[in-house]
C-alpha beads as a LAMMPS data file, in Angstrom:
LAMMPS data file: protein, C-alpha beads

316 atoms
315 bonds

1 atom types
1 bond types

-500.0 500.0 xlo xhi
-500.0 500.0 ylo yhi
-500.0 500.0 zlo zhi

Masses

1 110.0

Atoms # bond

1 1 1 119.644 411.373 373.679
2 1 1 123.166 411.419 372.262
3 1 1 125.878 408.814 372.377
4 1 1 127.920 410.085 375.342
5 1 1 128.453 406.784 377.189
6 1 1 132.013 406.042 378.299
7 1 1 133.411 403.502 380.700
8 1 1 134.215 405.525 383.798
9 1 1 133.807 405.228 387.560
10 1 1 130.263 406.636 387.438
11 1 1 129.059 404.139 384.817
12 1 1 130.899 401.269 386.504
13 1 1 129.227 402.016 389.822
14 1 1 125.731 402.524 388.429
15 1 1 125.557 399.792 385.764
16 1 1 123.763 396.780 387.231
17 1 1 123.621 393.230 385.898
18 1 1 119.950 393.021 386.835
19 1 1 119.120 396.011 384.635
20 1 1 120.995 394.506 381.664
21 1 1 119.118 391.233 382.241
22 1 1 115.822 393.155 382.159
23 1 1 116.844 394.818 378.882
24 1 1 117.608 391.378 377.423
25 1 1 114.158 390.152 378.437
26 1 1 112.415 393.192 376.930
27 1 1 114.201 392.740 373.590
28 1 1 113.622 388.979 373.531
29 1 1 109.897 389.278 374.328
30 1 1 109.269 392.436 372.303
31 1 1 107.410 394.373 374.982
32 1 1 107.681 395.755 378.501
33 1 1 104.544 393.883 379.603
34 1 1 105.718 390.475 378.372
35 1 1 109.137 391.013 379.925
36 1 1 107.513 391.950 383.238
37 1 1 105.454 388.756 383.166
38 1 1 108.478 386.600 382.278
39 1 1 110.551 388.149 385.064
40 1 1 107.686 388.162 387.592
41 1 1 107.964 391.936 387.965
42 1 1 105.595 394.862 387.559
43 1 1 105.668 396.732 384.239
44 1 1 106.510 400.063 385.957
45 1 1 109.545 398.383 387.539
46 1 1 110.708 397.170 384.122
47 1 1 110.203 400.631 382.599
48 1 1 112.102 402.211 385.493
49 1 1 115.058 399.835 385.031
50 1 1 115.278 400.608 381.299
51 1 1 115.048 404.352 381.945
52 1 1 117.807 404.049 384.547
53 1 1 120.043 402.209 382.053
54 1 1 119.441 404.837 379.377
55 1 1 120.174 407.644 381.830
56 1 1 123.359 405.929 383.008
57 1 1 124.676 405.364 379.491
58 1 1 123.335 408.590 377.980
59 1 1 121.793 406.872 374.943
60 1 1 118.385 405.571 373.921
61 1 1 118.413 401.782 374.027
62 1 1 114.862 401.084 372.810
63 1 1 112.497 402.531 370.236
64 1 1 108.941 402.314 371.538
65 1 1 105.755 402.107 369.474
66 1 1 102.236 400.679 369.712
67 1 1 103.556 397.464 368.127
68 1 1 106.117 396.986 370.900
69 1 1 109.800 397.811 371.318
70 1 1 112.848 397.401 369.107
71 1 1 116.487 397.857 370.128
72 1 1 118.302 400.897 368.779
73 1 1 121.852 400.421 367.455
74 1 1 123.005 401.304 370.987
75 1 1 120.703 398.685 372.455
76 1 1 121.937 396.037 370.017
77 1 1 125.559 396.874 370.873
78 1 1 124.906 396.508 374.603
79 1 1 122.923 393.300 374.187
80 1 1 125.625 391.698 372.034
81 1 1 128.103 392.185 374.859
82 1 1 125.478 391.425 377.475
83 1 1 124.799 387.971 376.040
84 1 1 128.540 387.257 376.128
85 1 1 128.794 388.605 379.676
86 1 1 126.007 386.419 381.043
87 1 1 127.409 383.429 379.179
88 1 1 130.821 383.954 380.774
89 1 1 129.163 384.276 384.185
90 1 1 127.309 381.017 383.562
91 1 1 130.589 379.389 382.611
92 1 1 132.169 380.842 385.745
93 1 1 129.526 379.248 387.953
94 1 1 130.103 375.931 386.170
95 1 1 133.853 376.315 386.668
96 1 1 133.331 376.784 390.399
97 1 1 131.301 373.564 390.503
98 1 1 133.867 371.720 388.390
99 1 1 136.694 372.636 390.784
100 1 1 135.046 370.261 393.230
101 1 1 133.967 367.762 390.542
102 1 1 135.020 368.187 386.874
103 1 1 132.487 365.537 385.823
104 1 1 129.491 367.744 386.661
105 1 1 127.877 370.125 384.192
106 1 1 125.926 370.562 380.971
107 1 1 127.655 370.001 377.635
108 1 1 126.041 371.844 374.722
109 1 1 126.995 370.882 371.177
110 1 1 125.694 371.010 367.625
111 1 1 126.200 369.184 364.365
112 1 1 124.680 367.275 361.494
113 1 1 122.875 363.982 361.999
114 1 1 125.969 362.247 360.612
115 1 1 128.127 363.904 363.269
116 1 1 125.651 363.187 366.040
117 1 1 125.220 359.479 365.255
118 1 1 128.857 358.677 364.425
119 1 1 130.866 360.995 366.710
120 1 1 128.725 362.391 369.521
121 1 1 126.608 359.321 370.218
122 1 1 129.393 356.940 371.345
123 1 1 130.938 359.623 373.573
124 1 1 127.568 360.500 375.108
125 1 1 126.911 356.830 375.867
126 1 1 130.340 356.526 377.480
127 1 1 130.043 359.733 379.529
128 1 1 126.456 359.158 380.667
129 1 1 127.557 355.819 382.149
130 1 1 130.781 357.107 383.694
131 1 1 129.546 360.545 384.801
132 1 1 125.847 360.331 385.737
133 1 1 125.776 363.972 386.903
134 1 1 126.591 365.279 383.407
135 1 1 123.837 366.387 381.051
136 1 1 123.952 366.829 377.276
137 1 1 122.193 369.389 375.059
138 1 1 122.544 368.473 371.376
139 1 1 121.224 370.584 368.484
140 1 1 120.973 369.191 364.946
141 1 1 121.412 371.291 361.810
142 1 1 123.735 372.177 358.958
143 1 1 126.890 374.248 359.419
144 1 1 125.206 377.577 358.672
145 1 1 122.566 376.976 361.324
146 1 1 125.082 375.682 363.860
147 1 1 127.340 378.704 363.305
148 1 1 124.457 380.976 364.268
149 1 1 123.768 378.839 367.355
150 1 1 127.450 379.058 368.271
151 1 1 127.571 382.835 367.802
152 1 1 124.474 383.195 369.994
153 1 1 126.233 381.041 372.627
154 1 1 123.384 378.543 372.633
155 1 1 125.967 375.780 372.100
156 1 1 129.617 375.441 373.122
157 1 1 131.098 373.758 370.056
158 1 1 130.363 372.196 366.668
159 1 1 132.008 369.285 364.859
160 1 1 131.496 369.703 361.122
161 1 1 132.873 369.340 357.642
162 1 1 134.372 372.693 356.602
163 1 1 132.535 373.793 353.466
164 1 1 134.104 377.267 353.455
165 1 1 136.695 379.352 355.284
166 1 1 135.831 379.826 358.956
167 1 1 134.511 383.082 360.367
168 1 1 137.042 385.403 361.989
169 1 1 135.147 384.911 365.260
170 1 1 135.604 381.130 365.198
171 1 1 138.492 378.933 366.262
172 1 1 138.988 375.757 364.201
173 1 1 140.829 372.568 365.141
174 1 1 141.039 370.079 362.279
175 1 1 140.479 366.466 363.336
176 1 1 140.798 364.643 360.005
177 1 1 140.003 364.879 356.305
178 1 1 137.134 362.874 354.881
179 1 1 135.608 362.197 351.429
180 1 1 132.040 361.412 350.450
181 1 1 131.102 357.836 349.566
182 1 1 128.092 356.319 347.805
183 1 1 126.165 353.733 349.835
184 1 1 123.208 351.472 349.263
185 1 1 121.430 348.571 350.936
186 1 1 123.006 345.078 350.752
187 1 1 120.248 343.748 348.478
188 1 1 120.986 346.255 345.713
189 1 1 122.722 344.438 342.779
190 1 1 125.404 347.127 342.720
191 1 1 126.420 346.162 346.270
192 1 1 127.988 342.947 344.925
193 1 1 129.981 344.644 342.181
194 1 1 133.728 345.271 342.424
195 1 1 133.768 347.839 339.674
196 1 1 131.106 350.392 338.764
197 1 1 131.086 353.095 336.128
198 1 1 129.809 356.524 337.019
199 1 1 127.170 356.333 334.300
200 1 1 125.582 353.302 335.964
201 1 1 124.745 355.422 339.006
202 1 1 122.359 357.492 336.900
203 1 1 120.120 354.484 336.351
204 1 1 119.386 354.169 340.080
205 1 1 116.906 356.165 342.191
206 1 1 118.589 358.392 344.779
207 1 1 117.741 359.842 348.171
208 1 1 119.726 362.921 349.128
209 1 1 119.498 365.925 351.358
210 1 1 118.016 368.996 349.614
211 1 1 120.357 371.347 347.810
212 1 1 119.271 374.105 350.198
213 1 1 121.558 372.808 352.958
214 1 1 125.355 372.537 352.999
215 1 1 125.632 368.773 352.584
216 1 1 122.951 368.470 349.912
217 1 1 124.548 371.199 347.804
218 1 1 128.014 369.678 348.222
219 1 1 126.818 366.195 347.214
220 1 1 125.054 367.508 344.101
221 1 1 128.141 369.523 343.143
222 1 1 130.274 366.373 343.538
223 1 1 128.063 364.522 341.069
224 1 1 128.278 367.433 338.647
225 1 1 132.099 367.609 339.013
226 1 1 132.301 363.931 338.046
227 1 1 130.643 364.816 334.764
228 1 1 127.315 363.274 335.663
229 1 1 123.971 364.707 334.770
230 1 1 121.761 365.157 337.839
231 1 1 120.545 361.697 338.873
232 1 1 116.932 360.961 339.648
233 1 1 116.472 362.348 343.178
234 1 1 113.404 360.364 344.138
235 1 1 113.428 361.392 347.802
236 1 1 114.999 364.699 348.857
237 1 1 114.819 365.051 352.629
238 1 1 116.789 366.200 355.652
239 1 1 115.408 363.225 357.609
240 1 1 118.089 360.598 358.150
241 1 1 115.409 358.165 359.333
242 1 1 113.535 358.414 356.032
243 1 1 116.722 358.098 354.006
244 1 1 117.609 355.034 356.089
245 1 1 114.230 353.456 355.311
246 1 1 114.767 354.116 351.618
247 1 1 118.219 352.505 351.698
248 1 1 116.892 349.475 353.578
249 1 1 114.715 348.597 350.580
250 1 1 117.858 348.039 348.522
251 1 1 116.576 350.251 345.720
252 1 1 118.166 353.600 346.524
253 1 1 121.611 355.191 346.557
254 1 1 122.801 358.084 348.675
255 1 1 126.010 359.933 349.513
256 1 1 127.332 360.168 353.062
257 1 1 130.595 361.180 354.747
258 1 1 132.920 358.192 354.881
259 1 1 133.373 358.589 358.646
260 1 1 129.656 357.935 359.120
261 1 1 130.049 354.326 357.930
262 1 1 133.263 353.810 359.922
263 1 1 132.377 355.280 363.333
264 1 1 131.644 354.047 365.910
265 1 1 131.309 350.741 364.069
266 1 1 130.848 349.621 360.508
267 1 1 127.264 349.438 359.303
268 1 1 126.540 345.886 358.071
269 1 1 123.223 347.080 356.636
270 1 1 124.989 349.443 354.211
271 1 1 127.423 348.785 351.391
272 1 1 129.953 351.355 350.187
273 1 1 130.114 351.253 346.400
274 1 1 133.521 351.164 344.647
275 1 1 133.318 354.630 343.108
276 1 1 135.406 357.648 344.073
277 1 1 134.344 361.218 343.513
278 1 1 137.051 363.844 342.985
279 1 1 137.301 366.896 345.222
280 1 1 134.990 365.651 347.970
281 1 1 137.670 365.338 350.663
282 1 1 137.051 368.076 353.232
283 1 1 138.442 368.866 356.643
284 1 1 136.307 367.846 359.627
285 1 1 136.932 370.167 362.555
286 1 1 135.935 371.231 366.042
287 1 1 134.631 374.795 365.860
288 1 1 134.420 377.063 368.903
289 1 1 134.192 380.780 369.573
290 1 1 137.544 382.526 369.892
291 1 1 138.530 383.710 373.361
292 1 1 135.623 381.866 374.986
293 1 1 136.390 379.625 377.915
294 1 1 134.888 376.140 378.006
295 1 1 133.862 374.218 381.090
296 1 1 136.055 371.349 382.235
297 1 1 133.235 368.919 381.457
298 1 1 133.102 370.228 377.864
299 1 1 136.872 369.942 377.555
300 1 1 136.660 366.324 378.762
301 1 1 134.046 365.605 376.100
302 1 1 136.112 367.240 373.347
303 1 1 139.167 365.235 374.410
304 1 1 137.139 362.056 373.921
305 1 1 136.033 363.265 370.479
306 1 1 139.703 363.735 369.590
307 1 1 140.536 360.216 370.770
308 1 1 137.595 358.665 368.900
309 1 1 138.468 360.336 365.584
310 1 1 142.284 360.072 365.816
311 1 1 142.437 356.861 363.717
312 1 1 140.651 358.680 360.886
313 1 1 143.506 361.182 360.666
314 1 1 145.606 358.310 359.297
315 1 1 142.984 357.222 356.753
316 1 1 143.789 358.025 353.127

Bonds

1 1 1 2
2 1 2 3
3 1 3 4
4 1 4 5
5 1 5 6
6 1 6 7
7 1 7 8
8 1 8 9
9 1 9 10
10 1 10 11
11 1 11 12
12 1 12 13
13 1 13 14
14 1 14 15
15 1 15 16
16 1 16 17
17 1 17 18
18 1 18 19
19 1 19 20
20 1 20 21
21 1 21 22
22 1 22 23
23 1 23 24
24 1 24 25
25 1 25 26
26 1 26 27
27 1 27 28
28 1 28 29
29 1 29 30
30 1 30 31
31 1 31 32
32 1 32 33
33 1 33 34
34 1 34 35
35 1 35 36
36 1 36 37
37 1 37 38
38 1 38 39
39 1 39 40
40 1 40 41
41 1 41 42
42 1 42 43
43 1 43 44
44 1 44 45
45 1 45 46
46 1 46 47
47 1 47 48
48 1 48 49
49 1 49 50
50 1 50 51
51 1 51 52
52 1 52 53
53 1 53 54
54 1 54 55
55 1 55 56
56 1 56 57
57 1 57 58
58 1 58 59
59 1 59 60
60 1 60 61
61 1 61 62
62 1 62 63
63 1 63 64
64 1 64 65
65 1 65 66
66 1 66 67
67 1 67 68
68 1 68 69
69 1 69 70
70 1 70 71
71 1 71 72
72 1 72 73
73 1 73 74
74 1 74 75
75 1 75 76
76 1 76 77
77 1 77 78
78 1 78 79
79 1 79 80
80 1 80 81
81 1 81 82
82 1 82 83
83 1 83 84
84 1 84 85
85 1 85 86
86 1 86 87
87 1 87 88
88 1 88 89
89 1 89 90
90 1 90 91
91 1 91 92
92 1 92 93
93 1 93 94
94 1 94 95
95 1 95 96
96 1 96 97
97 1 97 98
98 1 98 99
99 1 99 100
100 1 100 101
101 1 101 102
102 1 102 103
103 1 103 104
104 1 104 105
105 1 105 106
106 1 106 107
107 1 107 108
108 1 108 109
109 1 109 110
110 1 110 111
111 1 111 112
112 1 112 113
113 1 113 114
114 1 114 115
115 1 115 116
116 1 116 117
117 1 117 118
118 1 118 119
119 1 119 120
120 1 120 121
121 1 121 122
122 1 122 123
123 1 123 124
124 1 124 125
125 1 125 126
126 1 126 127
127 1 127 128
128 1 128 129
129 1 129 130
130 1 130 131
131 1 131 132
132 1 132 133
133 1 133 134
134 1 134 135
135 1 135 136
136 1 136 137
137 1 137 138
138 1 138 139
139 1 139 140
140 1 140 141
141 1 141 142
142 1 142 143
143 1 143 144
144 1 144 145
145 1 145 146
146 1 146 147
147 1 147 148
148 1 148 149
149 1 149 150
150 1 150 151
151 1 151 152
152 1 152 153
153 1 153 154
154 1 154 155
155 1 155 156
156 1 156 157
157 1 157 158
158 1 158 159
159 1 159 160
160 1 160 161
161 1 161 162
162 1 162 163
163 1 163 164
164 1 164 165
165 1 165 166
166 1 166 167
167 1 167 168
168 1 168 169
169 1 169 170
170 1 170 171
171 1 171 172
172 1 172 173
173 1 173 174
174 1 174 175
175 1 175 176
176 1 176 177
177 1 177 178
178 1 178 179
179 1 179 180
180 1 180 181
181 1 181 182
182 1 182 183
183 1 183 184
184 1 184 185
185 1 185 186
186 1 186 187
187 1 187 188
188 1 188 189
189 1 189 190
190 1 190 191
191 1 191 192
192 1 192 193
193 1 193 194
194 1 194 195
195 1 195 196
196 1 196 197
197 1 197 198
198 1 198 199
199 1 199 200
200 1 200 201
201 1 201 202
202 1 202 203
203 1 203 204
204 1 204 205
205 1 205 206
206 1 206 207
207 1 207 208
208 1 208 209
209 1 209 210
210 1 210 211
211 1 211 212
212 1 212 213
213 1 213 214
214 1 214 215
215 1 215 216
216 1 216 217
217 1 217 218
218 1 218 219
219 1 219 220
220 1 220 221
221 1 221 222
222 1 222 223
223 1 223 224
224 1 224 225
225 1 225 226
226 1 226 227
227 1 227 228
228 1 228 229
229 1 229 230
230 1 230 231
231 1 231 232
232 1 232 233
233 1 233 234
234 1 234 235
235 1 235 236
236 1 236 237
237 1 237 238
238 1 238 239
239 1 239 240
240 1 240 241
241 1 241 242
242 1 242 243
243 1 243 244
244 1 244 245
245 1 245 246
246 1 246 247
247 1 247 248
248 1 248 249
249 1 249 250
250 1 250 251
251 1 251 252
252 1 252 253
253 1 253 254
254 1 254 255
255 1 255 256
256 1 256 257
257 1 257 258
258 1 258 259
259 1 259 260
260 1 260 261
261 1 261 262
262 1 262 263
263 1 263 264
264 1 264 265
265 1 265 266
266 1 266 267
267 1 267 268
268 1 268 269
269 1 269 270
270 1 270 271
271 1 271 272
272 1 272 273
273 1 273 274
274 1 274 275
275 1 275 276
276 1 276 277
277 1 277 278
278 1 278 279
279 1 279 280
280 1 280 281
281 1 281 282
282 1 282 283
283 1 283 284
284 1 284 285
285 1 285 286
286 1 286 287
287 1 287 288
288 1 288 289
289 1 289 290
290 1 290 291
291 1 291 292
292 1 292 293
293 1 293 294
294 1 294 295
295 1 295 296
296 1 296 297
297 1 297 298
298 1 298 299
299 1 299 300
300 1 300 301
301 1 301 302
302 1 302 303
303 1 303 304
304 1 304 305
305 1 305 306
306 1 306 307
307 1 307 308
308 1 308 309
309 1 309 310
310 1 310 311
311 1 311 312
312 1 312 313
313 1 313 314
314 1 314 315
315 1 315 316
């Protein structure tokens, strides 16, 4: 087949949402048989729908082999738009429901554990009490992972520190700027000090996120920029629960965003040490896909995030 597809009356009349949905299922499952089972259809019916799509568009959408099927460049192009199309339809159905009641719907968001505990958690608690018909889908991960989830339309927005320039496909609304701070448990001797030299931090055991993720790399680079040799990273983990247990012993230090110890309330079990690292102040922003409509429930949630974080915009 050759690439002869154009948007005309014939294609518009013959192209069916159901057939595009079947193509999505085939690509996601990797085979006609698995797609048929997932869709509760016969395999010949799935094959017929794909053949009809290819005939309508005049291009081959799938490469078939004994190992299964793979999308051709034409198939990938159609699926990219197809995912967006079905997402907009889903949003349209939610918009119809929200015209009657804007407090109904699913809110899908992503962020780091710091963002989730300090920013999302208080808003979720508030909304779940006020709007019992809302539901919340929250994905945890670093900015790179959340950007992929956003691009795939698995989530509606991300709140994150901006470690690099945003993608051209993303819209960014800066909420506030925030530095990193060093914290420890209240029983650590350093917690009672009013002045601490950088070199003293090297004598303490640390727990940090691994360098492989955005925050871990940024924290290690901040230590290096302060002229410090790498401290003893006793526990490197993405688990905030484990890092919390380490801090509770009073033996360990870690670095966290300052907003995490300020929102939604100060953490009496943690002490911020009187040391300041240069060049750790980054913008914290709401990230969404450009030209993508959000449900009214999601907009309500984002408005509450803005209100919660507004005082931090005045912090220096």
